[in-house]
C-alpha positions as CSV (number, residue, x, y, z in Angstrom):
1,M,24.4,-20.9,84.6
2,A,26.5,-21.7,81.8
3,T,24.9,-22.5,78.1
4,T,26.4,-25.2,76.3
5,T,25.0,-25.2,72.7
6,A,26.4,-28.3,70.2
7,A,25.7,-27.8,66.4
8,V,26.4,-29.8,63.1
9,T,25.9,-29.2,59.8
10,L,25.9,-32.0,57.2
11,T,26.0,-31.6,53.6
12,S,26.3,-34.1,50.8
13,D,26.2,-34.6,47.0
14,L,26.0,-38.6,47.2
15,L,22.5,-38.5,45.5
16,S,21.7,-37.0,42.6
17,D,20.2,-34.1,44.4
18,S,22.2,-32.5,47.2
19,M,21.2,-32.9,50.8
20,S,21.9,-30.4,53.7
21,V,21.1,-31.0,56.9
22,S,22.1,-28.3,60.5
23,T,20.5,-28.8,63.6
24,S,21.7,-27.5,67.1
25,T,20.8,-28.2,70.5
26,T,21.1,-26.2,74.1
27,C,22.5,-29.5,76.8
28,M,19.8,-29.3,79.2
29,K,19.6,-30.5,82.7
30,A,18.5,-34.1,83.0
31,G,14.8,-34.3,83.0
32,T,14.4,-30.6,82.6
33,T,14.3,-27.6,80.5
34,A,17.0,-25.8,82.5
35,D,20.1,-25.1,80.3
36,G,23.1,-25.0,81.7
37,L,25.5,-28.1,82.2
38,D,27.5,-27.6,85.7
39,Q,30.7,-28.9,84.9
40,M,33.4,-29.7,82.2
41,S,36.7,-31.9,82.4
42,M,38.7,-32.0,79.4
43,G,42.2,-33.3,78.1
44,Y,44.8,-33.6,75.5
45,I,46.7,-36.9,75.1
46,E,49.3,-39.0,73.2
47,L,49.3,-42.1,72.7
48,A,51.6,-44.6,71.2
49,T,49.9,-47.8,69.7
50,G,49.9,-50.5,72.2
51,T,48.4,-48.5,74.7
52,N,45.2,-47.5,75.4
53,S,43.6,-44.2,77.7
54,D,40.7,-44.9,80.2
55,I,39.8,-41.0,79.3
56,L,36.2,-41.4,81.0
57,N,36.1,-43.4,84.1
58,A,32.4,-44.4,85.4
59,D,33.9,-45.1,88.9
60,N,34.7,-41.3,89.3
61,S,32.4,-38.8,90.9
62,L,29.7,-38.1,88.4
63,N,26.0,-38.0,88.7
64,K,25.3,-41.5,87.1
65,D,22.6,-41.4,84.8
66,K,22.3,-37.6,84.2
67,A,22.4,-35.7,81.0
68,N,26.5,-36.3,80.4
69,K,27.6,-35.5,77.4
70,V,31.4,-36.5,75.5
71,Y,33.0,-35.0,72.7
72,I,36.3,-37.1,71.2
73,C,38.5,-35.5,68.5
74,N,41.5,-37.3,66.7
75,E,43.8,-34.2,66.1
76,S,46.0,-36.5,63.7
77,T,46.8,-34.7,60.5
78,D,47.8,-38.1,58.7
79,E,44.5,-39.5,57.0
80,T,45.5,-42.8,57.4
81,Y,45.9,-42.5,61.5
82,Y,42.8,-43.5,64.1
83,I,41.5,-44.3,67.3
84,I,39.6,-46.9,68.2
85,V,36.9,-45.8,70.7
86,T,35.4,-48.1,72.9
87,I,32.8,-48.2,75.7
88,D,33.1,-51.6,78.3
89,A,35.2,-53.1,75.9
90,I,32.6,-52.7,72.7
91,A,34.2,-50.8,69.7
92,L,32.0,-47.9,68.9
93,G,33.9,-47.6,65.8
94,R,37.2,-45.6,64.0
95,L,37.6,-41.8,64.5
96,Y,40.2,-40.9,61.3
97,A,42.3,-38.1,61.4
98,G,40.3,-35.1,62.1
99,D,36.9,-36.9,62.9
100,W,35.3,-36.2,66.0
101,M,32.3,-37.6,68.0
102,F,29.5,-35.9,70.3
103,I,27.6,-38.6,72.3
104,P,25.4,-38.7,75.6
105,W,27.5,-41.1,78.2
106,G,25.6,-42.0,81.5
107,A,28.1,-43.3,83.4
108,H,25.8,-45.9,84.8
109,D,28.4,-48.7,86.4
110,T,32.3,-48.9,86.6
111,D,32.1,-51.4,83.6
112,N,31.1,-48.3,81.4
113,D,34.8,-46.7,80.9
114,I,35.4,-44.8,77.7
115,K,38.6,-45.9,76.1
116,V,41.0,-44.9,72.9
117,T,43.8,-47.1,71.4
118,P,45.6,-45.4,68.4
119,S,46.3,-47.3,65.4
120,V,49.9,-46.4,64.8
121,S,53.0,-46.9,66.4
122,T,54.2,-43.4,66.5
123,S,52.4,-40.9,68.8
124,M,48.8,-39.9,68.5
125,T,47.1,-37.0,69.9
126,F,43.6,-36.3,70.6
127,E,41.4,-34.4,72.8
128,Y,38.4,-35.0,74.9
129,M,35.6,-33.4,77.0
130,L,33.0,-34.6,79.3
131,F,30.2,-31.9,79.7
132,I,28.5,-33.3,83.3
133,S,24.9,-32.5,84.2
134,A,25.2,-32.2,88.6
């Protein structure tokens, strides 16, 4: 079984003292300590403004309410370009050029789709990956 590990390091000098946090985790099957998610789906998409992409659709053949994980990255190089990420029409926020997110996703009903919408009229590129626990 393949091993999927996520890691993040945050450093900041916003406070009078510097802050640094580093952590990592091995993605496990739901309800177990067995590592190794079973499948991966990925894509690289260009979108124009006024359109959106339903990148992860809850009515596909996913195992609902399992340990699925989602990665989305805005590949733009212009710092003013962003994509709006929504789940079930609720905006999670904006990913500006180079920003990314990694979140759990239950895919528990057909209204739980993840969509991205670009902010500009020129084409924007982003990538996504879905790690699936069967």
